[in-house]
C-alpha positions as CSV (number, residue, x, y, z in Angstrom):
1,M,112.6,84.5,89.9
2,I,110.7,80.8,91.2
3,D,111.5,77.6,90.4
4,I,109.0,75.5,89.4
5,D,110.6,72.1,90.1
6,H,112.2,73.3,93.6
7,P,112.6,69.8,95.5
8,K,111.5,71.6,99.6
9,I,110.1,75.2,98.5
10,S,106.7,75.3,97.6
11,I,105.7,77.8,94.4
12,S,103.8,80.2,97.5
13,R,106.6,80.0,99.6
14,Q,108.8,80.9,97.0
15,C,106.3,84.0,96.1
16,E,106.3,84.8,100.2
17,L,110.1,85.0,100.6
18,Q,110.6,87.6,97.6
19,G,107.7,89.3,98.9
20,L,104.9,89.0,96.4
21,N,101.7,87.9,96.0
22,R,100.9,84.3,95.2
23,S,99.2,85.1,92.0
24,T,102.1,86.8,90.4
25,F,103.7,83.3,89.3
26,Y,100.0,82.9,87.2
27,Y,100.7,86.7,85.6
28,Q,99.9,87.7,81.9
29,S,99.3,89.9,79.6
30,N,96.0,91.4,80.2
31,G,95.0,90.9,76.7
32,E,94.7,94.8,75.9
33,S,96.1,96.7,72.2
34,E,99.3,98.7,71.9
35,L,97.0,101.2,71.7
36,N,95.0,100.9,74.5
37,L,98.0,100.6,76.4
38,S,99.6,103.6,74.8
39,L,96.6,105.6,75.8
40,M,96.5,103.9,79.7
41,R,100.0,104.9,80.0
42,L,99.2,108.8,79.1
43,I,96.2,108.7,81.0
44,D,98.0,107.7,84.0
45,E,100.7,109.9,83.6
46,Q,97.8,113.3,82.5
47,Y,96.0,112.1,86.1
48,T,98.8,112.4,88.4
49,R,99.2,116.0,87.2
50,T,95.7,117.0,87.3
51,P,93.7,113.8,89.6
52,Y,90.5,116.2,89.1
53,Y,90.3,115.2,85.6
54,G,87.5,112.8,84.5
55,S,87.0,110.8,81.7
56,P,85.1,113.9,79.6
57,K,88.4,116.4,80.1
58,L,90.8,113.4,79.4
59,T,89.0,112.6,76.4
60,V,89.3,116.1,75.4
61,W,93.0,116.6,76.5
62,L,93.8,112.6,74.5
63,R,91.6,114.2,71.3
64,R,93.9,117.5,71.0
65,R,96.8,114.9,71.2
66,G,95.5,113.6,67.9
67,Y,93.5,110.2,69.6
68,Q,90.2,110.0,67.6
69,I,88.5,108.1,70.5
70,N,85.2,108.7,72.9
71,H,85.1,109.3,76.3
72,K,83.4,105.9,76.8
73,R,86.7,104.5,75.9
74,V,89.1,106.2,78.2
75,E,86.2,105.3,80.9
76,R,86.4,102.0,80.3
77,L,90.4,102.5,80.7
78,M,90.5,104.4,83.5
79,N,88.1,101.8,85.3
80,K,89.9,98.7,84.6
81,M,93.3,101.3,85.6
82,G,91.2,101.5,89.1
83,L,91.3,105.3,89.1
84,Q,88.6,107.2,89.9
85,A,86.9,109.9,87.6
86,V,86.6,112.7,90.2
87,C,88.8,112.6,92.9
88,P,92.3,111.2,93.3
89,K,91.8,108.2,94.6
90,P,92.1,104.7,93.1
91,N,88.8,102.8,92.3
92,T,89.0,101.2,95.4
93,S,86.7,103.6,97.2
94,R,83.7,101.7,96.8
95,K,82.1,100.9,99.3
96,H,81.2,97.0,100.3
97,A,77.3,97.0,101.6
98,D,78.7,94.3,104.1
99,H,81.6,96.1,105.3
100,K,81.8,98.5,108.5
101,I,83.1,102.2,108.0
102,Y,84.8,104.3,110.8
103,P,84.8,107.5,111.6
104,Y,87.4,110.1,110.4
105,L,89.8,111.1,113.3
106,L,92.4,113.0,111.8
107,R,90.4,116.1,111.2
108,G,92.2,118.9,113.7
109,V,94.6,116.4,114.8
110,E,98.5,117.3,115.4
111,I,101.0,114.3,114.5
112,T,103.8,114.6,116.7
113,S,105.6,112.0,116.5
114,P,106.6,108.5,114.4
115,N,104.2,105.7,115.0
116,H,101.3,108.3,115.7
117,V,99.3,107.6,112.6
118,W,100.3,105.1,109.8
119,S,97.9,105.2,106.4
120,A,97.9,103.0,103.5
121,D,96.9,103.4,100.1
122,I,97.0,101.8,96.5
123,T,97.7,103.3,93.3
124,Y,98.3,102.1,89.5
125,I,102.1,100.9,88.3
126,R,102.3,100.6,84.4
127,T,104.8,98.1,82.4
128,A,105.2,97.8,78.7
129,V,102.8,94.9,78.6
130,G,99.8,95.9,81.1
131,F,99.4,97.4,84.7
132,L,99.9,96.2,88.5
133,Y,98.5,97.4,91.7
134,L,101.0,99.1,94.4
135,T,99.9,99.4,97.9
136,A,102.1,100.9,100.7
137,V,101.8,101.6,104.8
138,L,103.3,105.3,105.5
139,D,104.3,106.7,108.6
140,W,102.3,110.3,108.8
141,F,105.2,112.1,110.6
142,S,108.3,111.0,109.3
143,R,107.4,110.0,105.7
144,Y,108.9,106.8,106.0
145,V,107.3,103.7,104.1
146,L,107.0,100.7,106.3
147,S,106.4,98.2,103.8
148,W,104.7,97.9,100.3
149,R,103.5,95.2,98.2
150,L,102.8,94.5,93.9
151,S,100.1,92.5,92.7
152,N,98.3,92.2,89.5
153,T,95.2,91.9,91.2
154,L,93.2,94.2,92.9
155,D,92.6,92.0,96.2
156,T,92.8,92.1,99.6
157,Y,95.6,89.8,100.3
158,F,98.5,91.7,99.0
159,C,97.1,94.3,101.6
160,V,97.1,92.5,104.3
161,E,100.8,90.8,103.5
162,A,101.9,94.7,103.3
163,L,99.8,95.4,107.1
164,Q,101.0,92.1,108.6
165,S,104.8,93.2,107.5
166,A,104.8,97.0,108.6
167,L,103.3,95.4,112.0
168,R,106.0,92.9,112.5
169,F,108.6,95.7,114.6
170,D,106.1,98.3,115.7
171,Q,102.1,99.8,115.6
172,P,100.6,103.1,115.4
173,E,98.3,104.5,117.4
174,I,95.8,105.4,114.3
175,F,95.8,103.5,111.2
176,N,94.0,105.5,108.5
177,T,92.3,104.1,104.9
178,D,89.9,105.2,102.5
179,Q,86.6,103.2,102.2
180,G,87.5,101.1,99.8
181,T,86.6,96.9,100.2
182,Q,90.4,95.8,100.2
183,F,90.7,98.0,103.4
184,T,87.4,97.6,105.2
185,S,87.3,93.8,105.3
186,G,87.2,92.2,108.1
187,R,90.8,90.5,107.8
188,F,92.2,93.6,107.3
189,T,90.2,95.6,110.2
190,G,90.4,92.8,111.9
191,I,93.6,92.7,112.4
192,L,94.1,96.7,113.8
193,E,91.1,96.0,115.9
194,K,93.3,93.1,117.7
195,R,96.0,94.8,118.4
196,E,93.5,98.0,119.6
197,I,94.8,100.5,117.0
198,S,92.4,103.0,116.6
199,V,90.7,102.7,112.8
200,S,90.1,105.9,110.7
201,M,88.8,106.2,107.3
202,D,88.8,109.0,105.0
203,G,85.3,110.8,104.2
204,R,83.8,109.6,100.8
205,G,85.2,111.8,98.3
206,R,87.9,113.2,100.4
207,A,91.3,112.7,98.4
208,L,93.2,115.0,101.2
209,D,92.2,113.2,104.1
210,N,95.2,110.9,103.2
211,V,97.0,113.7,101.3
212,F,100.7,112.3,102.9
213,I,100.6,108.5,100.6
214,E,98.7,111.0,97.3
215,R,102.2,112.7,97.8
216,L,104.2,109.8,97.8
217,W,102.5,108.4,95.2
218,R,103.4,111.5,93.4
219,T,106.6,111.1,94.3
220,V,106.9,107.7,93.6
221,K,105.8,108.0,89.8
222,Y,107.6,111.2,88.7
223,E,111.3,109.9,90.2
224,E,110.8,106.3,89.5
225,V,107.8,104.8,87.4
226,Y,107.2,107.3,84.4
227,L,111.3,107.2,84.3
228,R,111.5,103.1,83.5
229,D,109.8,101.1,81.2
230,Y,109.1,98.0,83.1
231,K,108.9,95.3,80.7
232,T,107.6,92.8,83.6
233,M,106.7,92.5,87.0
234,S,109.5,91.0,88.1
235,E,112.0,94.0,86.7
236,A,109.0,96.1,88.2
237,Y,109.4,94.7,91.6
238,W,113.1,94.8,91.8
239,S,113.3,98.5,90.6
240,L,110.9,99.7,93.0
241,D,112.4,97.4,95.6
242,E,115.6,99.4,95.0
243,Y,113.8,103.2,94.6
244,F,112.0,102.8,97.9
245,R,115.2,102.0,100.0
246,F,116.3,105.0,98.4
247,Y,113.7,107.1,99.9
248,N,113.7,106.2,103.3
249,T,117.6,106.4,104.1
250,E,119.0,108.6,101.2
251,R,116.0,110.9,99.7
252,F,116.0,113.9,102.0
253,H,112.5,116.1,102.7
254,Q,112.0,119.7,102.7
255,A,109.3,119.1,104.8
256,L,111.6,117.1,107.7
257,D,114.0,119.7,107.6
258,Y,116.3,118.2,104.9
259,Q,116.6,115.0,106.8
260,T,115.6,111.4,105.6
261,P,112.6,109.8,106.4
262,S,114.8,106.9,108.0
263,E,116.5,109.6,109.9
264,V,113.2,111.5,111.0
265,Y,111.4,107.7,112.2
266,Y,114.0,106.2,113.6
267,S,115.2,109.5,116.1
268,T,112.5,108.1,118.6
269,C,113.0,104.7,117.8
270,P,115.2,102.0,120.2
271,T,118.2,100.9,118.5
272,D,117.2,97.3,118.9
273,A,114.4,98.1,116.8
274,K,115.8,100.2,114.1
275,R,118.6,97.5,113.9
276,E,116.1,94.4,113.6
277,R,113.8,96.3,110.8
278,E,117.3,97.4,108.9
279,N,118.3,93.3,109.0
280,A,114.8,92.4,107.9
281,Q,114.9,94.8,104.9
282,I,118.8,93.8,103.8
283,K,117.5,89.6,104.0
284,R,114.5,90.3,101.9
285,V,116.6,92.1,99.0
286,K,119.2,89.2,99.4
287,L,116.4,86.4,99.1
């Protein structure tokens, strides 16, 4: 999708127009063997089904399927995928010694309307040649995916891009994340504080503190990722782009009284803001 010889548009700008991290242009296979890639796909699927399985249990599960491996290999692959051994969170929940940790503000709070609480998280996305990381910003009340970004590295940049995209048209009262370094960085929290948005962070080891986005990842994987066999990052991007548009505007949610996230989110949203966001999404897809 990138024209390296374009006379007017830089590579960085082309990546930005297509909603991709700049490092995407330099993406290469991470060099894992075919066996390890197969193991990673199996680990990902079983981990999604049983997120409380750590490397010892996953090792036993794989051995029962004929793979003669030890727990150290499974643990290394899980670390490379960004999966924690105990709680159902990406490995981004590791604290940074110099980053401020904010208290969890949502215990006992009733979510009553769109834009009351947003949250963000990161998950692993497999491809035929390696793995990617997906981040998304979700409105808790409506389950509406406000923005998302794909990256081949666990950097802060793609999380900040997703946040800035979501804030382009509206903002929440409270923004919740885990304690990962991407979300505790000054670049990320500074944007929220500048807009006077209350910052909330999951308690350490408390996966259910961000339960709605955990459910989103499970849905995305079972309904999209596991049904595909992405060959490249570009293919993953365009397929996920189509899925998220379906998820927001066509997929009915029982918890929403069989409405779509878009219908619920925009139920209290001004018509002009709704039209502006929808037009921006259409424009991004066309680019």
